[in-house]
C-alpha positions as a Markdown table, in Angstrom:
| # | Residue | x | y | z |
|---|---|---|---|---|
| 1 | Met | 200.5 | 160.3 | 73.7 |
| 2 | Leu | 201.2 | 158.7 | 70.3 |
| 3 | Leu | 203.9 | 156.1 | 70.4 |
| 4 | Arg | 206.1 | 155.0 | 67.5 |
| 5 | Asn | 209.1 | 152.7 | 67.0 |
| 6 | Ser | 212.1 | 154.1 | 65.4 |
| 7 | Pro | 213.3 | 152.4 | 62.1 |
| 8 | Ala | 216.4 | 151.1 | 64.0 |
| 9 | Lys | 214.3 | 149.4 | 66.6 |
| 10 | Asp | 212.0 | 148.0 | 63.9 |
| 11 | Gln | 215.0 | 146.2 | 62.3 |
| 12 | Gln | 216.4 | 144.9 | 65.5 |
| 13 | Lys | 213.4 | 143.6 | 67.4 |
| 14 | Asn | 210.6 | 143.2 | 64.8 |
| 15 | Ser | 210.4 | 141.1 | 61.7 |
| 16 | Pro | 210.5 | 143.2 | 58.5 |
| 17 | Leu | 207.5 | 143.7 | 56.3 |
| 18 | Lys | 207.2 | 141.2 | 53.5 |
| 19 | Ser | 205.1 | 141.6 | 50.3 |
| 20 | Gln | 202.7 | 138.9 | 49.4 |
| 21 | Gly | 203.1 | 139.8 | 45.7 |
| 22 | Ile | 199.4 | 140.5 | 45.3 |
| 23 | Ile | 199.6 | 144.1 | 44.2 |
| 24 | Lys | 200.5 | 144.2 | 40.5 |
| 25 | Asp | 201.5 | 147.8 | 40.0 |
| 26 | Ser | 203.3 | 148.4 | 43.3 |
| 27 | Ala | 204.9 | 151.7 | 42.3 |
| 28 | Lys | 201.4 | 153.3 | 42.1 |
| 29 | Glu | 200.2 | 151.9 | 45.4 |
| 30 | Arg | 203.0 | 152.8 | 47.8 |
| 31 | Cys | 202.0 | 154.4 | 51.1 |
| 32 | Cys | 201.3 | 158.1 | 51.1 |
| 33 | Phe | 199.8 | 158.4 | 54.6 |
| 34 | Thr | 202.4 | 160.3 | 56.6 |
| 35 | Asp | 203.1 | 160.6 | 60.3 |
| 36 | Pro | 201.4 | 164.0 | 60.7 |
| 37 | Gln | 198.3 | 162.5 | 59.1 |
| 38 | Ile | 198.4 | 159.7 | 61.6 |
| 39 | Asp | 198.4 | 162.2 | 64.4 |
| 40 | Arg | 195.0 | 163.4 | 63.3 |
| 41 | Ile | 193.4 | 159.9 | 63.7 |
| 42 | Arg | 195.3 | 158.7 | 66.8 |
| 43 | Tyr | 192.2 | 159.3 | 69.0 |
| 44 | Cys | 190.5 | 156.5 | 67.0 |
| 45 | Phe | 192.7 | 153.9 | 68.8 |
| 46 | Pro | 193.5 | 153.1 | 72.4 |
| 47 | Ala | 195.9 | 155.4 | 74.2 |
| 48 | Asn | 198.9 | 153.0 | 74.1 |
| 49 | Thr | 198.7 | 152.0 | 70.4 |
| 50 | Val | 202.1 | 151.9 | 68.6 |
| 51 | Phe | 202.1 | 153.1 | 65.0 |
| 52 | Lys | 204.9 | 152.2 | 62.6 |
| 53 | Ser | 206.9 | 155.1 | 61.3 |
| 54 | Phe | 206.1 | 156.3 | 57.8 |
| 55 | Asp | 207.7 | 154.3 | 55.1 |
| 56 | Pro | 207.1 | 155.6 | 51.5 |
| 57 | Thr | 208.0 | 152.2 | 50.1 |
| 58 | Ala | 205.5 | 150.2 | 52.1 |
| 59 | Leu | 202.6 | 148.4 | 50.3 |
| 60 | Ser | 199.2 | 147.5 | 51.8 |
| 61 | Asp | 199.8 | 143.8 | 51.1 |
| 62 | His | 202.8 | 143.7 | 53.4 |
| 63 | Val | 202.5 | 141.3 | 56.2 |
| 64 | Ser | 204.4 | 140.8 | 59.4 |
| 65 | Glu | 204.2 | 138.8 | 62.7 |
| 66 | Asn | 204.4 | 142.2 | 64.5 |
| 67 | Trp | 202.6 | 144.7 | 62.4 |
| 68 | Val | 199.1 | 144.8 | 60.8 |
| 69 | Ala | 197.9 | 147.2 | 58.1 |
| 70 | Phe | 194.8 | 149.4 | 58.6 |
| 71 | Pro | 193.1 | 151.5 | 55.9 |
| 72 | Val | 192.3 | 155.2 | 56.6 |
| 73 | Thr | 188.8 | 155.1 | 55.2 |
| 74 | Pro | 186.9 | 153.7 | 58.2 |
| 75 | Phe | 188.4 | 156.2 | 60.6 |
| 76 | Thr | 187.4 | 159.1 | 58.4 |
| 77 | Ile | 183.7 | 158.1 | 58.5 |
| 78 | Gly | 183.4 | 157.7 | 62.2 |
| 79 | Tyr | 184.8 | 154.3 | 63.2 |
| 80 | Thr | 187.1 | 153.7 | 66.2 |
| 81 | Tyr | 189.0 | 150.6 | 67.0 |
| 82 | Pro | 188.0 | 148.0 | 68.2 |
| 83 | Phe | 185.3 | 147.9 | 65.6 |
| 84 | Pro | 181.7 | 147.2 | 66.8 |
| 85 | Ala | 180.0 | 143.8 | 66.8 |
| 86 | Phe | 178.2 | 143.9 | 63.4 |
| 87 | Thr | 181.3 | 145.1 | 61.5 |
| 88 | Gln | 183.6 | 142.6 | 63.2 |
| 89 | Ser | 181.1 | 139.8 | 62.5 |
| 90 | Phe | 181.6 | 140.5 | 58.8 |
| 91 | Phe | 185.4 | 140.2 | 59.0 |
| 92 | Ser | 185.2 | 137.1 | 61.3 |
| 93 | Leu | 182.9 | 135.4 | 58.7 |
| 94 | Thr | 184.8 | 136.3 | 55.6 |
| 95 | Gly | 188.3 | 136.1 | 57.0 |
| 96 | Ile | 189.4 | 139.1 | 55.0 |
| 97 | Ser | 192.0 | 141.6 | 56.3 |
| 98 | Tyr | 190.9 | 145.2 | 57.2 |
| 99 | Ile | 193.0 | 146.5 | 54.3 |
| 100 | Gln | 191.1 | 144.5 | 51.6 |
| 101 | Pro | 187.6 | 146.0 | 51.5 |
| 102 | Met | 186.9 | 148.9 | 49.1 |
| 103 | Pro | 185.4 | 152.1 | 50.6 |
| 104 | Ile | 181.8 | 151.0 | 49.7 |
| 105 | Ile | 182.0 | 148.1 | 52.2 |
| 106 | Trp | 183.1 | 150.4 | 55.0 |
| 107 | Arg | 180.3 | 152.9 | 54.2 |
| 108 | Val | 177.6 | 150.2 | 54.1 |
| 109 | Leu | 178.8 | 148.6 | 57.4 |
| 110 | Ser | 178.9 | 152.0 | 59.0 |
| 111 | Thr | 175.4 | 152.9 | 58.0 |
| 112 | Leu | 174.0 | 149.6 | 59.2 |
| 113 | Glu | 175.9 | 150.0 | 62.5 |
| 114 | Arg | 174.1 | 153.4 | 63.1 |
| 115 | Leu | 170.8 | 151.8 | 62.3 |
| 116 | Ile | 171.4 | 149.0 | 64.8 |
| 117 | Glu | 172.5 | 151.5 | 67.5 |
| 118 | Gln | 170.0 | 154.3 | 67.0 |
| 119 | Glu | 166.9 | 152.4 | 65.8 |
| 120 | Gly | 167.3 | 149.1 | 67.5 |
| 121 | Ile | 166.9 | 147.2 | 64.1 |
| 122 | Asp | 167.9 | 143.5 | 64.3 |
| 123 | Leu | 170.5 | 142.8 | 61.6 |
| 124 | Gly | 173.0 | 140.1 | 61.0 |
| 125 | Met | 175.1 | 138.6 | 58.3 |
| 126 | Ser | 172.2 | 136.8 | 56.7 |
| 127 | Glu | 170.4 | 140.1 | 56.1 |
| 128 | Leu | 173.6 | 141.6 | 54.8 |
| 129 | Ala | 174.0 | 138.7 | 52.3 |
| 130 | Glu | 170.4 | 139.2 | 51.2 |
| 131 | Met | 171.0 | 142.8 | 50.4 |
| 132 | Tyr | 174.4 | 142.5 | 48.7 |
| 133 | Asp | 176.7 | 140.2 | 46.7 |
| 134 | Leu | 180.4 | 140.2 | 47.8 |
| 135 | Thr | 182.6 | 140.3 | 44.8 |
| 136 | Thr | 186.1 | 141.3 | 43.5 |
| 137 | Phe | 187.7 | 142.6 | 40.3 |
| 138 | Gly | 190.5 | 140.0 | 40.7 |
| 139 | Ser | 192.9 | 142.1 | 42.9 |
| 140 | His | 191.9 | 140.5 | 46.2 |
| 141 | Arg | 190.1 | 143.7 | 47.1 |
| 142 | Tyr | 186.4 | 143.3 | 47.6 |
| 143 | Leu | 183.2 | 145.3 | 47.4 |
| 144 | Phe | 179.5 | 145.0 | 47.9 |
| 145 | Lys | 177.5 | 144.7 | 44.7 |
| 146 | Arg | 173.8 | 145.2 | 44.5 |
| 147 | Lys | 171.6 | 142.2 | 43.7 |
| 148 | Pro | 170.7 | 141.7 | 40.0 |
| 149 | Gly | 167.7 | 143.9 | 39.1 |
| 150 | Glu | 167.7 | 145.7 | 42.5 |
| 151 | Glu | 168.7 | 149.2 | 43.5 |
| 152 | His | 171.4 | 149.8 | 46.0 |
| 153 | Pro | 169.8 | 149.4 | 49.5 |
| 154 | Ile | 171.9 | 152.3 | 50.8 |
| 155 | Phe | 172.1 | 155.5 | 48.8 |
| 156 | Arg | 175.3 | 157.4 | 48.2 |
| 157 | Ala | 177.4 | 154.4 | 49.2 |
| 158 | Thr | 179.0 | 154.0 | 45.7 |
| 159 | Lys | 180.8 | 157.3 | 45.4 |
| 160 | Asn | 184.4 | 157.2 | 44.2 |
| 161 | Asp | 187.3 | 157.7 | 46.7 |
| 162 | Thr | 190.4 | 159.1 | 45.2 |
| 163 | Asn | 193.8 | 157.6 | 46.2 |
| 164 | Trp | 192.2 | 155.3 | 48.8 |
| 165 | Lys | 194.6 | 152.4 | 48.0 |
| 166 | Arg | 197.6 | 154.4 | 49.1 |
| 167 | Cys | 196.1 | 155.7 | 52.4 |
| 168 | Phe | 197.0 | 153.1 | 55.0 |
| 169 | Phe | 199.3 | 152.7 | 58.0 |
| 170 | Phe | 200.7 | 149.9 | 60.2 |
| 171 | Val | 200.0 | 149.3 | 63.9 |
| 172 | Lys | 201.9 | 147.0 | 66.2 |
| 173 | Arg | 199.7 | 143.9 | 66.9 |
| 174 | Asp | 200.4 | 143.6 | 70.6 |
| 175 | Ser | 199.5 | 147.2 | 71.3 |
| 176 | Ile | 195.8 | 146.9 | 70.3 |
| 177 | Pro | 193.0 | 144.6 | 71.5 |
| 178 | Asn | 192.9 | 141.3 | 69.6 |
| 179 | Gly | 195.8 | 142.4 | 67.5 |
| 180 | Asn | 197.6 | 139.1 | 67.6 |
| 181 | Asp | 194.5 | 137.4 | 66.3 |
| 182 | Leu | 194.1 | 139.6 | 63.2 |
| 183 | Pro | 194.9 | 137.9 | 59.8 |
| 184 | Arg | 198.5 | 137.7 | 58.7 |
| 185 | Lys | 197.8 | 137.4 | 55.0 |
| 186 | Trp | 195.1 | 138.5 | 52.6 |
| 187 | Ala | 192.1 | 136.3 | 52.3 |
| 188 | Thr | 191.2 | 134.6 | 49.0 |
| 189 | Met | 188.0 | 133.6 | 47.3 |
| 190 | Glu | 187.8 | 130.3 | 49.2 |
| 191 | Arg | 187.1 | 132.1 | 52.5 |
| 192 | Leu | 184.5 | 134.3 | 50.9 |
| 193 | Ala | 182.4 | 131.3 | 50.0 |
| 194 | Ala | 181.1 | 131.3 | 53.6 |
| 195 | Phe | 179.4 | 134.7 | 53.0 |
| 196 | Arg | 177.9 | 133.6 | 49.6 |
| 197 | Arg | 176.4 | 130.4 | 51.1 |
| 198 | Leu | 174.6 | 132.3 | 53.8 |
| 199 | Asp | 170.8 | 131.5 | 54.0 |
| 200 | Leu | 168.2 | 133.0 | 56.2 |
| 201 | Glu | 167.8 | 130.4 | 59.0 |
| 202 | Thr | 164.4 | 129.5 | 60.3 |
| 203 | Ile | 164.1 | 129.6 | 64.0 |
| 204 | Thr | 161.1 | 129.8 | 66.4 |
| 205 | Phe | 160.1 | 133.1 | 68.0 |
| 206 | Lys | 158.2 | 133.4 | 71.2 |
| 207 | Thr | 156.1 | 136.3 | 72.3 |
| 208 | Ile | 153.8 | 136.8 | 75.3 |
| 209 | Thr | 150.3 | 138.0 | 74.7 |
| 210 | Gln | 148.3 | 140.4 | 76.9 |
| 211 | Asp | 146.7 | 137.4 | 78.8 |
| 212 | Ser | 150.2 | 136.0 | 79.4 |
| 213 | Gln | 149.7 | 133.1 | 76.9 |
| 214 | Glu | 152.9 | 132.0 | 75.2 |
| 215 | Val | 152.7 | 131.9 | 71.4 |
| 216 | Ser | 155.3 | 130.2 | 69.2 |
| 217 | Ser | 155.7 | 130.2 | 65.5 |
| 218 | Gly | 158.2 | 129.9 | 62.7 |
| 219 | Ser | 160.1 | 133.1 | 62.0 |
| 220 | Val | 162.8 | 134.2 | 59.5 |
| 221 | Thr | 165.5 | 135.9 | 61.3 |
| 222 | Met | 169.2 | 136.5 | 61.2 |
| 223 | Ser | 172.3 | 134.4 | 61.9 |
| 224 | Ser | 175.4 | 136.4 | 62.7 |
| 225 | Ala | 178.9 | 134.9 | 62.8 |
| 226 | Gly | 180.9 | 135.9 | 65.8 |
| 227 | Lys | 177.8 | 137.4 | 67.4 |
| 228 | Ala | 176.2 | 136.4 | 70.7 |
| 229 | Ser | 172.9 | 134.7 | 70.2 |
| 230 | Lys | 170.0 | 136.9 | 70.8 |
| 231 | Ser | 166.7 | 136.3 | 72.6 |
| 232 | Ala | 164.1 | 134.5 | 70.5 |
| 233 | Ser | 161.4 | 136.8 | 71.8 |
| 234 | Lys | 161.8 | 139.5 | 69.1 |
| 235 | Phe | 159.2 | 139.7 | 66.4 |
| 236 | Ser | 160.6 | 141.1 | 63.2 |
| 237 | Val | 158.7 | 143.1 | 60.7 |
| 238 | Thr | 159.4 | 140.3 | 58.1 |
| 239 | Asp | 157.2 | 138.1 | 60.2 |
| 240 | Leu | 154.2 | 140.1 | 58.9 |
| 241 | Asp | 154.5 | 138.1 | 55.7 |
| 242 | Asn | 153.5 | 135.0 | 57.6 |
| 243 | Val | 150.5 | 136.6 | 59.2 |
| 244 | Arg | 147.2 | 135.9 | 57.6 |
| 245 | Ser | 143.8 | 137.1 | 58.9 |
| 246 | Thr | 141.4 | 134.2 | 59.2 |
| 247 | Lys | 138.6 | 136.8 | 58.9 |
| 248 | Lys | 138.9 | 136.6 | 55.1 |
| 249 | Asn | 138.4 | 132.8 | 55.2 |
| 250 | Leu | 135.0 | 132.9 | 56.9 |
| 251 | Pro | 132.2 | 131.5 | 54.7 |
| 252 | Thr | 129.8 | 134.2 | 53.5 |
| 253 | Ser | 126.5 | 133.8 | 51.7 |
| 254 | Pro | 124.5 | 136.9 | 50.7 |
| 255 | Thr | 121.3 | 134.9 | 50.6 |
| 256 | Ala | 121.6 | 133.1 | 53.9 |
| 257 | Ser | 119.3 | 134.4 | 56.7 |
| 258 | Ile | 120.8 | 134.4 | 60.1 |
| 259 | Pro | 118.4 | 134.0 | 63.0 |
| 260 | Lys | 118.7 | 136.4 | 65.8 |
| 261 | Ala | 119.9 | 135.2 | 69.1 |
| 262 | Pro | 117.1 | 135.0 | 71.6 |
| 263 | Ser | 116.8 | 138.0 | 73.9 |
| 264 | Lys | 117.8 | 137.4 | 77.5 |
| 265 | Gly | 115.6 | 138.6 | 80.3 |
| 266 | Arg | 114.7 | 137.7 | 83.9 |
| 267 | Gly | 112.1 | 135.2 | 82.8 |
| 268 | Gly | 114.4 | 133.7 | 80.1 |
| 269 | Lys | 115.0 | 130.4 | 81.9 |
| 270 | Lys | 111.4 | 129.7 | 82.7 |
| 271 | Arg | 110.3 | 130.6 | 79.1 |
| 272 | Lys | 113.0 | 128.3 | 77.7 |
| 273 | Ala | 111.9 | 125.4 | 79.9 |
| 274 | Ser | 108.2 | 125.8 | 78.9 |
| 275 | Glu | 109.1 | 125.9 | 75.2 |
| 276 | Ala | 111.2 | 122.7 | 75.5 |
| 277 | Glu | 108.2 | 120.9 | 77.1 |
| 278 | Asp | 105.9 | 122.0 | 74.2 |
| 279 | Leu | 108.4 | 121.0 | 71.4 |
| 280 | Gln | 108.6 | 117.4 | 70.3 |
| 281 | Gly | 110.2 | 115.4 | 67.4 |
| 282 | Leu | 111.5 | 117.5 | 64.5 |
| 283 | Ser | 110.4 | 120.7 | 66.1 |
| 284 | Leu | 112.6 | 120.0 | 69.1 |
| 285 | Ile | 115.6 | 119.1 | 66.9 |
| 286 | Arg | 115.1 | 122.3 | 64.9 |
| 287 | His | 114.9 | 124.4 | 68.1 |
| 288 | Gln | 118.0 | 122.8 | 69.5 |
| 289 | Phe | 119.9 | 123.4 | 66.2 |
| 290 | Leu | 118.9 | 127.1 | 66.2 |
| 291 | Glu | 120.1 | 127.5 | 69.7 |
| 292 | Tyr | 123.4 | 125.9 | 68.9 |
| 293 | Phe | 123.7 | 128.0 | 65.7 |
| 294 | Asn | 123.0 | 131.2 | 67.6 |
| 295 | Asp | 125.7 | 130.4 | 70.2 |
| 296 | Lys | 128.3 | 129.6 | 67.6 |
| 297 | Phe | 127.4 | 132.7 | 65.6 |
| 298 | Ala | 127.9 | 134.9 | 68.7 |
| 299 | Glu | 131.4 | 133.3 | 69.1 |
| 300 | Ile | 132.1 | 134.0 | 65.5 |
| 301 | Glu | 131.1 | 137.7 | 66.0 |
| 302 | Asp | 133.5 | 137.9 | 68.9 |
| 303 | Tyr | 136.3 | 136.3 | 66.9 |
| 304 | Val | 135.7 | 138.7 | 63.9 |
| 305 | Gly | 135.9 | 141.6 | 66.3 |
| 306 | His | 139.2 | 140.3 | 67.6 |
| 307 | Ala | 140.5 | 139.7 | 64.0 |
| 308 | Glu | 139.7 | 143.3 | 63.2 |
| 309 | Glu | 141.8 | 144.5 | 66.1 |
| 310 | Gln | 144.6 | 142.2 | 64.9 |
| 311 | Asp | 144.3 | 143.7 | 61.4 |
| 312 | Lys | 144.6 | 147.2 | 62.9 |
| 313 | Lys | 147.7 | 146.1 | 64.7 |
| 314 | Ile | 149.2 | 144.7 | 61.5 |
| 315 | Ala | 148.5 | 147.9 | 59.7 |
| 316 | Asp | 150.2 | 149.9 | 62.5 |
| 317 | Leu | 153.3 | 147.6 | 62.2 |
| 318 | Gln | 153.3 | 148.0 | 58.4 |
| 319 | Gln | 153.3 | 151.8 | 58.9 |
| 320 | Val | 156.3 | 151.4 | 61.3 |
| 321 | Ala | 158.1 | 149.4 | 58.6 |
| 322 | Leu | 157.4 | 152.1 | 56.1 |
| 323 | Leu | 158.8 | 154.8 | 58.4 |
| 324 | Lys | 161.8 | 152.6 | 58.9 |
| 325 | Asp | 162.4 | 152.4 | 55.2 |
| 326 | Leu | 162.1 | 156.1 | 54.8 |
| 327 | Lys | 164.7 | 156.6 | 57.6 |
| 328 | Ile | 167.0 | 154.2 | 55.9 |
| 329 | Ala | 166.6 | 156.1 | 52.6 |
| 330 | Asp | 167.3 | 159.4 | 54.4 |
| 331 | Leu | 170.5 | 158.0 | 55.9 |
């Protein structure tokens, strides 16, 4: 059942809404989202949520100790409250209110949330900062802007939304989870500097090979504000940039003749001992060198075969990365 407070109760028990004076043309941005329209999205909130009754004079920059403003946009594209971890990490890092993002931010965050959930892709705030710049047109409302010279990573996220500034509503803080901790005023440029300063942090990843040997290396991965730390055992596709096959570094000489390894048979040890007795001086040194060379060359052949297997695995991982990019493009 949808709960509301009557205007009389609002005045008696709750502090009135106060404008922060941020909206310049307030007459064009008064609330137009009515009570019947709230009834259509009430399932997006917990059952006991209290919504403030419709007030056509309310502005989205109004603040109160008891009420908090929500935009309609996220709930029309599939969000429910409380918001999932990745989305909440963005708001925890930037400190902006839910009412401040333009629709493009909600669409980008929603798309990435689906990728995280359905594809298991490891994303955090650093990856988000690598894809987009967070900017404003001076009205304390913010949007994601593509990096200079780059295309938008997520297609169809930049479409126009008509009348989105007027579609908002107020919810009683103590009737929703973490409501009392939500911002009580709009964030400014100073708080957004935390997002702009994000750099990809270098941590170590650990993976277990088939023979149970632990391998450690440097890996570029995400750091997510407000997000529980993840296990360092994940190997991201970006780690392929650090992989180099040592097969290409092997010295090759087209004119060098490689002696064949001596064939092994039942009488190999006896024949080897008799040959050693007959060899003396330089001949013995040369014979020992060839034996050492043949042994090392056999080791190199084994290593090259292993490197070829690793190259095939890398090619498979690159194919997986390509399929991932195609899925992102489709979404």
